[in-house]
Structure formats: structure tokens, C-alpha cells
PDB file of N, CA, C and O in Angstrom:
ATOM      1  N   MET A   1      50.225   0.143  -8.751  1.00  0.00           N
ATOM      2  CA  MET A   1      49.727  -0.951  -9.543  1.00  0.00           C
ATOM      3  C   MET A   1      49.081  -0.399 -10.800  1.00  0.00           C
ATOM      4  O   MET A   1      48.451   0.658 -10.780  1.00  0.00           O
ATOM      5  N   ARG A   2      49.245  -1.126 -11.888  1.00  0.00           N
ATOM      6  CA  ARG A   2      48.621  -0.739 -13.150  1.00  0.00           C
ATOM      7  C   ARG A   2      47.909  -1.942 -13.738  1.00  0.00           C
ATOM      8  O   ARG A   2      48.384  -3.069 -13.598  1.00  0.00           O
ATOM      9  N   ILE A   3      46.773  -1.723 -14.395  1.00  0.00           N
ATOM     10  CA  ILE A   3      46.043  -2.765 -15.107  1.00  0.00           C
ATOM     11  C   ILE A   3      46.117  -2.441 -16.591  1.00  0.00           C
ATOM     12  O   ILE A   3      45.788  -1.333 -17.015  1.00  0.00           O
ATOM     13  N   ILE A   4      46.553  -3.424 -17.377  1.00  0.00           N
ATOM     14  CA  ILE A   4      46.774  -3.221 -18.802  1.00  0.00           C
ATOM     15  C   ILE A   4      46.045  -4.310 -19.578  1.00  0.00           C
ATOM     16  O   ILE A   4      46.223  -5.494 -19.291  1.00  0.00           O
ATOM     17  N   ASP A   5      45.227  -3.929 -20.556  1.00  0.00           N
ATOM     18  CA  ASP A   5      44.591  -4.913 -21.428  1.00  0.00           C
ATOM     19  C   ASP A   5      45.655  -5.591 -22.278  1.00  0.00           C
ATOM     20  O   ASP A   5      46.614  -4.949 -22.706  1.00  0.00           O
ATOM     21  N   ALA A   6      45.488  -6.892 -22.525  1.00  0.00           N
ATOM     22  CA  ALA A   6      46.479  -7.624 -23.312  1.00  0.00           C
ATOM     23  C   ALA A   6      45.803  -8.697 -24.151  1.00  0.00           C
ATOM     24  O   ALA A   6      44.866  -9.359 -23.705  1.00  0.00           O
ATOM     25  N   ASP A   7      46.297  -8.858 -25.379  1.00  0.00           N
ATOM     26  CA  ASP A   7      45.763  -9.926 -26.219  1.00  0.00           C
ATOM     27  C   ASP A   7      46.552 -11.214 -25.961  1.00  0.00           C
ATOM     28  O   ASP A   7      47.558 -11.212 -25.252  1.00  0.00           O
ATOM     29  N   ALA A   8      46.079 -12.296 -26.543  1.00  0.00           N
ATOM     30  CA  ALA A   8      46.646 -13.614 -26.279  1.00  0.00           C
ATOM     31  C   ALA A   8      48.131 -13.698 -26.630  1.00  0.00           C
ATOM     32  O   ALA A   8      48.893 -14.347 -25.914  1.00  0.00           O
ATOM     33  N   GLN A   9      48.550 -13.059 -27.709  1.00  0.00           N
ATOM     34  CA  GLN A   9      49.961 -13.118 -28.119  1.00  0.00           C
ATOM     35  C   GLN A   9      50.872 -12.418 -27.127  1.00  0.00           C
ATOM     36  O   GLN A   9      51.956 -12.914 -26.821  1.00  0.00           O
ATOM     37  N   VAL A  10      50.442 -11.271 -26.622  1.00  0.00           N
ATOM     38  CA  VAL A  10      51.244 -10.541 -25.625  1.00  0.00           C
ATOM     39  C   VAL A  10      51.389 -11.373 -24.360  1.00  0.00           C
ATOM     40  O   VAL A  10      52.474 -11.446 -23.784  1.00  0.00           O
ATOM     41  N   ILE A  11      50.306 -11.998 -23.928  1.00  0.00           N
ATOM     42  CA  ILE A  11      50.347 -12.833 -22.727  1.00  0.00           C
ATOM     43  C   ILE A  11      51.300 -14.006 -22.928  1.00  0.00           C
ATOM     44  O   ILE A  11      52.100 -14.315 -22.044  1.00  0.00           O
ATOM     45  N   ALA A  12      51.219 -14.658 -24.081  1.00  0.00           N
ATOM     46  CA  ALA A  12      52.109 -15.787 -24.368  1.00  0.00           C
ATOM     47  C   ALA A  12      53.567 -15.344 -24.379  1.00  0.00           C
ATOM     48  O   ALA A  12      54.433 -16.046 -23.857  1.00  0.00           O
ATOM     49  N   ASP A  13      53.842 -14.190 -24.967  1.00  0.00           N
ATOM     50  CA  ASP A  13      55.215 -13.670 -25.014  1.00  0.00           C
ATOM     51  C   ASP A  13      55.754 -13.383 -23.616  1.00  0.00           C
ATOM     52  O   ASP A  13      56.905 -13.700 -23.315  1.00  0.00           O
ATOM     53  N   LEU A  14      54.927 -12.788 -22.766  1.00  0.00           N
ATOM     54  CA  LEU A  14      55.360 -12.479 -21.404  1.00  0.00           C
ATOM     55  C   LEU A  14      55.647 -13.755 -20.614  1.00  0.00           C
ATOM     56  O   LEU A  14      56.592 -13.802 -19.827  1.00  0.00           O
ATOM     57  N   LYS A  15      54.840 -14.775 -20.821  1.00  0.00           N
ATOM     58  CA  LYS A  15      55.079 -16.050 -20.140  1.00  0.00           C
ATOM     59  C   LYS A  15      56.382 -16.683 -20.612  1.00  0.00           C
ATOM     60  O   LYS A  15      57.090 -17.311 -19.825  1.00  0.00           O
ATOM     61  N   ASP A  16      56.700 -16.519 -21.891  1.00  0.00           N
ATOM     62  CA  ASP A  16      57.949 -17.066 -22.431  1.00  0.00           C
ATOM     63  C   ASP A  16      59.166 -16.288 -21.929  1.00  0.00           C
ATOM     64  O   ASP A  16      60.206 -16.879 -21.639  1.00  0.00           O
ATOM     65  N   GLU A  17      59.036 -14.977 -21.828  1.00  0.00           N
ATOM     66  CA  GLU A  17      60.157 -14.123 -21.436  1.00  0.00           C
ATOM     67  C   GLU A  17      60.440 -14.170 -19.941  1.00  0.00           C
ATOM     68  O   GLU A  17      61.586 -14.018 -19.517  1.00  0.00           O
ATOM     69  N   GLY A  18      59.403 -14.380 -19.148  1.00  0.00           N
ATOM     70  CA  GLY A  18      59.557 -14.378 -17.696  1.00  0.00           C
ATOM     71  C   GLY A  18      59.532 -15.774 -17.127  1.00  0.00           C
ATOM     72  O   GLY A  18      59.598 -16.763 -17.857  1.00  0.00           O
ATOM     73  N   ARG A  19      59.436 -15.843 -15.812  1.00  0.00           N
ATOM     74  CA  ARG A  19      59.335 -17.119 -15.110  1.00  0.00           C
ATOM     75  C   ARG A  19      57.948 -17.200 -14.486  1.00  0.00           C
ATOM     76  O   ARG A  19      57.586 -16.373 -13.649  1.00  0.00           O
ATOM     77  N   VAL A  20      57.172 -18.203 -14.901  1.00  0.00           N
ATOM     78  CA  VAL A  20      55.840 -18.394 -14.346  1.00  0.00           C
ATOM     79  C   VAL A  20      56.008 -18.982 -12.948  1.00  0.00           C
ATOM     80  O   VAL A  20      56.551 -20.075 -12.784  1.00  0.00           O
ATOM     81  N   VAL A  21      55.536 -18.248 -11.946  1.00  0.00           N
ATOM     82  CA  VAL A  21      55.669 -18.669 -10.556  1.00  0.00           C
ATOM     83  C   VAL A  21      54.546 -19.629 -10.191  1.00  0.00           C
ATOM     84  O   VAL A  21      54.785 -20.663  -9.566  1.00  0.00           O
ATOM     85  N   GLU A  22      53.330 -19.289 -10.578  1.00  0.00           N
ATOM     86  CA  GLU A  22      52.175 -20.134 -10.271  1.00  0.00           C
ATOM     87  C   GLU A  22      51.086 -19.898 -11.304  1.00  0.00           C
ATOM     88  O   GLU A  22      50.937 -18.795 -11.829  1.00  0.00           O
ATOM     89  N   GLU A  23      50.332 -20.947 -11.586  1.00  0.00           N
ATOM     90  CA  GLU A  23      49.233 -20.859 -12.545  1.00  0.00           C
ATOM     91  C   GLU A  23      48.054 -21.640 -12.004  1.00  0.00           C
ATOM     92  O   GLU A  23      48.213 -22.733 -11.462  1.00  0.00           O
ATOM     93  N   ARG A  24      46.861 -21.065 -12.157  1.00  0.00           N
ATOM     94  CA  ARG A  24      45.625 -21.746 -11.744  1.00  0.00           C
ATOM     95  C   ARG A  24      44.551 -21.507 -12.787  1.00  0.00           C
ATOM     96  O   ARG A  24      44.458 -20.427 -13.368  1.00  0.00           O
ATOM     97  N   THR A  25      43.746 -22.528 -13.014  1.00  0.00           N
ATOM     98  CA  THR A  25      42.667 -22.426 -13.988  1.00  0.00           C
ATOM     99  C   THR A  25      41.333 -22.578 -13.269  1.00  0.00           C
ATOM    100  O   THR A  25      41.145 -23.485 -12.457  1.00  0.00           O
ATOM    101  N   TYR A  26      40.417 -21.676 -13.582  1.00  0.00           N
ATOM    102  CA  TYR A  26      39.071 -21.700 -13.039  1.00  0.00           C
ATOM    103  C   TYR A  26      38.086 -21.876 -14.190  1.00  0.00           C
ATOM    104  O   TYR A  26      38.497 -21.922 -15.350  1.00  0.00           O
ATOM    105  N   ALA A  27      36.820 -21.974 -13.893  1.00  0.00           N
ATOM    106  CA  ALA A  27      35.813 -22.249 -14.920  1.00  0.00           C
ATOM    107  C   ALA A  27      35.779 -21.186 -16.021  1.00  0.00           C
ATOM    108  O   ALA A  27      35.641 -21.529 -17.195  1.00  0.00           O
ATOM    109  N   SER A  28      35.899 -19.927 -15.671  1.00  0.00           N
ATOM    110  CA  SER A  28      35.741 -18.878 -16.680  1.00  0.00           C
ATOM    111  C   SER A  28      37.005 -18.042 -16.936  1.00  0.00           C
ATOM    112  O   SER A  28      36.973 -17.134 -17.766  1.00  0.00           O
ATOM    113  N   PHE A  29      38.106 -18.329 -16.245  1.00  0.00           N
ATOM    114  CA  PHE A  29      39.344 -17.593 -16.459  1.00  0.00           C
ATOM    115  C   PHE A  29      40.507 -18.376 -15.869  1.00  0.00           C
ATOM    116  O   PHE A  29      40.316 -19.344 -15.133  1.00  0.00           O
ATOM    117  N   SER A  30      41.721 -17.937 -16.209  1.00  0.00           N
ATOM    118  CA  SER A  30      42.915 -18.504 -15.588  1.00  0.00           C
ATOM    119  C   SER A  30      43.783 -17.367 -15.057  1.00  0.00           C
ATOM    120  O   SER A  30      43.743 -16.242 -15.556  1.00  0.00           O
ATOM    121  N   LEU A  31      44.558 -17.688 -14.045  1.00  0.00           N
ATOM    122  CA  LEU A  31      45.451 -16.721 -13.416  1.00  0.00           C
ATOM    123  C   LEU A  31      46.881 -17.238 -13.482  1.00  0.00           C
ATOM    124  O   LEU A  31      47.124 -18.438 -13.359  1.00  0.00           O
ATOM    125  N   ALA A  32      47.806 -16.341 -13.672  1.00  0.00           N
ATOM    126  CA  ALA A  32      49.218 -16.704 -13.614  1.00  0.00           C
ATOM    127  C   ALA A  32      49.988 -15.568 -12.968  1.00  0.00           C
ATOM    128  O   ALA A  32      49.706 -14.395 -13.212  1.00  0.00           O
ATOM    129  N   THR A  33      50.954 -15.919 -12.149  1.00  0.00           N
ATOM    130  CA  THR A  33      51.869 -14.920 -11.617  1.00  0.00           C
ATOM    131  C   THR A  33      53.209 -15.134 -12.320  1.00  0.00           C
ATOM    132  O   THR A  33      53.678 -16.264 -12.461  1.00  0.00           O
ATOM    133  N   ILE A  34      53.808 -14.045 -12.752  1.00  0.00           N
ATOM    134  CA  ILE A  34      55.025 -14.099 -13.554  1.00  0.00           C
ATOM    135  C   ILE A  34      56.046 -13.116 -12.985  1.00  0.00           C
ATOM    136  O   ILE A  34      55.697 -12.006 -12.583  1.00  0.00           O
ATOM    137  N   ARG A  35      57.296 -13.534 -12.956  1.00  0.00           N
ATOM    138  CA  ARG A  35      58.408 -12.621 -12.661  1.00  0.00           C
ATOM    139  C   ARG A  35      59.107 -12.355 -13.980  1.00  0.00           C
ATOM    140  O   ARG A  35      59.741 -13.239 -14.555  1.00  0.00           O
ATOM    141  N   HIS A  36      58.982 -11.125 -14.448  1.00  0.00           N
ATOM    142  CA  HIS A  36      59.547 -10.735 -15.735  1.00  0.00           C
ATOM    143  C   HIS A  36      60.853  -9.986 -15.483  1.00  0.00           C
ATOM    144  O   HIS A  36      60.928  -9.195 -14.542  1.00  0.00           O
ATOM    145  N   PRO A  37      61.892 -10.217 -16.306  1.00  0.00           N
ATOM    146  CA  PRO A  37      63.193  -9.577 -16.048  1.00  0.00           C
ATOM    147  C   PRO A  37      63.179  -8.047 -16.080  1.00  0.00           C
ATOM    148  O   PRO A  37      63.946  -7.414 -15.355  1.00  0.00           O
ATOM    149  N   THR A  38      62.324  -7.447 -16.904  1.00  0.00           N
ATOM    150  CA  THR A  38      62.317  -5.978 -16.967  1.00  0.00           C
ATOM    151  C   THR A  38      61.046  -5.366 -16.404  1.00  0.00           C
ATOM    152  O   THR A  38      61.069  -4.223 -15.947  1.00  0.00           O
ATOM    153  N   LEU A  39      59.942  -6.093 -16.425  1.00  0.00           N
ATOM    154  CA  LEU A  39      58.668  -5.548 -15.957  1.00  0.00           C
ATOM    155  C   LEU A  39      58.369  -5.882 -14.501  1.00  0.00           C
ATOM    156  O   LEU A  39      57.441  -5.317 -13.922  1.00  0.00           O
ATOM    157  N   GLY A  40      59.126  -6.776 -13.906  1.00  0.00           N
ATOM    158  CA  GLY A  40      58.932  -7.126 -12.502  1.00  0.00           C
ATOM    159  C   GLY A  40      57.819  -8.142 -12.300  1.00  0.00           C
ATOM    160  O   GLY A  40      57.643  -9.059 -13.102  1.00  0.00           O
ATOM    161  N   LYS A  41      57.074  -7.965 -11.221  1.00  0.00           N
ATOM    162  CA  LYS A  41      56.001  -8.897 -10.881  1.00  0.00           C
ATOM    163  C   LYS A  41      54.746  -8.588 -11.690  1.00  0.00           C
ATOM    164  O   LYS A  41      54.300  -7.442 -11.748  1.00  0.00           O
ATOM    165  N   LEU A  42      54.181  -9.620 -12.314  1.00  0.00           N
ATOM    166  CA  LEU A  42      52.952  -9.474 -13.088  1.00  0.00           C
ATOM    167  C   LEU A  42      51.941 -10.512 -12.652  1.00  0.00           C
ATOM    168  O   LEU A  42      52.295 -11.644 -12.322  1.00  0.00           O
ATOM    169  N   VAL A  43      50.677 -10.116 -12.653  1.00  0.00           N
ATOM    170  CA  VAL A  43      49.576 -11.052 -12.489  1.00  0.00           C
ATOM    171  C   VAL A  43      48.791 -11.006 -13.789  1.00  0.00           C
ATOM    172  O   VAL A  43      48.406  -9.931 -14.246  1.00  0.00           O
ATOM    173  N   VAL A  44      48.552 -12.172 -14.387  1.00  0.00           N
ATOM    174  CA  VAL A  44      47.852 -12.259 -15.664  1.00  0.00           C
ATOM    175  C   VAL A  44      46.501 -12.915 -15.433  1.00  0.00           C
ATOM    176  O   VAL A  44      46.417 -14.008 -14.873  1.00  0.00           O
ATOM    177  N   VAL A  45      45.448 -12.241 -15.869  1.00  0.00           N
ATOM    178  CA  VAL A  45      44.098 -12.797 -15.856  1.00  0.00           C
ATOM    179  C   VAL A  45      43.720 -13.020 -17.308  1.00  0.00           C
ATOM    180  O   VAL A  45      43.694 -12.077 -18.099  1.00  0.00           O
ATOM    181  N   GLN A  46      43.423 -14.279 -17.665  1.00  0.00           N
ATOM    182  CA  GLN A  46      43.190 -14.618 -19.064  1.00  0.00           C
ATOM    183  C   GLN A  46      41.844 -15.317 -19.212  1.00  0.00           C
ATOM    184  O   GLN A  46      41.535 -16.269 -18.495  1.00  0.00           O
ATOM    185  N   GLY A  47      41.050 -14.822 -20.160  1.00  0.00           N
ATOM    186  CA  GLY A  47      39.748 -15.403 -20.428  1.00  0.00           C
ATOM    187  C   GLY A  47      39.848 -16.613 -21.344  1.00  0.00           C
ATOM    188  O   GLY A  47      40.933 -16.931 -21.831  1.00  0.00           O
ATOM    189  N   PRO A  48      38.730 -17.292 -21.583  1.00  0.00           N
ATOM    190  CA  PRO A  48      38.737 -18.491 -22.421  1.00  0.00           C
ATOM    191  C   PRO A  48      39.137 -18.226 -23.879  1.00  0.00           C
ATOM    192  O   PRO A  48      39.580 -19.143 -24.570  1.00  0.00           O
ATOM    193  N   ASN A  49      38.986 -16.988 -24.350  1.00  0.00           N
ATOM    194  CA  ASN A  49      39.378 -16.666 -25.722  1.00  0.00           C
ATOM    195  C   ASN A  49      40.859 -16.315 -25.836  1.00  0.00           C
ATOM    196  O   ASN A  49      41.344 -16.048 -26.936  1.00  0.00           O
ATOM    197  N   GLY A  50      41.584 -16.313 -24.714  1.00  0.00           N
ATOM    198  CA  GLY A  50      43.017 -16.027 -24.718  1.00  0.00           C
ATOM    199  C   GLY A  50      43.361 -14.597 -24.376  1.00  0.00           C
ATOM    200  O   GLY A  50      44.481 -14.325 -23.942  1.00  0.00           O
ATOM    201  N   ASN A  51      42.441 -13.680 -24.556  1.00  0.00           N
ATOM    202  CA  ASN A  51      42.685 -12.277 -24.212  1.00  0.00           C
ATOM    203  C   ASN A  51      42.489 -12.074 -22.717  1.00  0.00           C
ATOM    204  O   ASN A  51      41.846 -12.886 -22.051  1.00  0.00           O
ATOM    205  N   GLY A  52      43.043 -10.990 -22.195  1.00  0.00           N
ATOM    206  CA  GLY A  52      42.894 -10.750 -20.782  1.00  0.00           C
ATOM    207  C   GLY A  52      43.503  -9.437 -20.354  1.00  0.00           C
ATOM    208  O   GLY A  52      43.494  -8.452 -21.093  1.00  0.00           O
ATOM    209  N   ALA A  53      44.036  -9.442 -19.134  1.00  0.00           N
ATOM    210  CA  ALA A  53      44.617  -8.236 -18.576  1.00  0.00           C
ATOM    211  C   ALA A  53      45.847  -8.591 -17.752  1.00  0.00           C
ATOM    212  O   ALA A  53      45.960  -9.690 -17.207  1.00  0.00           O
ATOM    213  N   LEU A  54      46.761  -7.637 -17.675  1.00  0.00           N
ATOM    214  CA  LEU A  54      47.956  -7.764 -16.848  1.00  0.00           C
ATOM    215  C   LEU A  54      47.823  -6.789 -15.686  1.00  0.00           C
ATOM    216  O   LEU A  54      47.347  -5.665 -15.850  1.00  0.00           O
ATOM    217  N   VAL A  55      48.242  -7.227 -14.538  1.00  0.00           N
ATOM    218  CA  VAL A  55      48.326  -6.342 -13.384  1.00  0.00           C
ATOM    219  C   VAL A  55      49.815  -6.251 -13.041  1.00  0.00           C
ATOM    220  O   VAL A  55      50.416  -7.229 -12.596  1.00  0.00           O
ATOM    221  N   ALA A  56      50.393  -5.093 -13.246  1.00  0.00           N
ATOM    222  CA  ALA A  56      51.797  -4.868 -12.929  1.00  0.00           C
ATOM    223  C   ALA A  56      51.872  -4.334 -11.511  1.00  0.00           C
ATOM    224  O   ALA A  56      51.309  -3.282 -11.210  1.00  0.00           O
ATOM    225  N   THR A  57      52.567  -5.057 -10.635  1.00  0.00           N
ATOM    226  CA  THR A  57      52.668  -4.651  -9.243  1.00  0.00           C
ATOM    227  C   THR A  57      54.019  -4.018  -9.001  1.00  0.00           C
ATOM    228  O   THR A  57      54.951  -4.194  -9.785  1.00  0.00           O
ATOM    229  N   GLU A  58      54.119  -3.290  -7.925  1.00  0.00           N
ATOM    230  CA  GLU A  58      55.378  -2.673  -7.544  1.00  0.00           C
ATOM    231  C   GLU A  58      56.062  -3.567  -6.530  1.00  0.00           C
ATOM    232  O   GLU A  58      55.406  -4.260  -5.753  1.00  0.00           O
ATOM    233  N   GLU A  59      57.372  -3.546  -6.542  1.00  0.00           N
ATOM    234  CA  GLU A  59      58.161  -4.376  -5.616  1.00  0.00           C
ATOM    235  C   GLU A  59      57.917  -3.961  -4.195  1.00  0.00           C
ATOM    236  O   GLU A  59      58.492  -4.543  -3.275  1.00  0.00           O
TER     237      GLU A  59
END
């Protein structure tokens, strides 16, 4: 597993390129799971300002 810092534009691009499996919004952050064609399974943690982190998991 790897954790990668990501800005709002990178997160938006990954959501567009992949398939969003599930999304949930909480008071201080949102979570999304994405299946990306080349990067595989991703978990996105996004703060209220749009920036966040990606967690790349292994199959």
C-alpha cells in the first residue's frame, strides 16, 4: 500500500478516468473508492478544501 498526497485537480482527474465504486461524505472529509484502469484500486480521502490523499492498494 502507498499513500500519496494529491491536490483537488488530480483527485478530480482520477475520478473521471476511473470508476467510482462508492462515495461517502462526513463532516470534515469525504471518502471515495475508485477502480482505475492503470492504477488499480484507490481510496481517496479528500478534505473540505479539495486537497487530500490517495491510498493505492494492491490487488
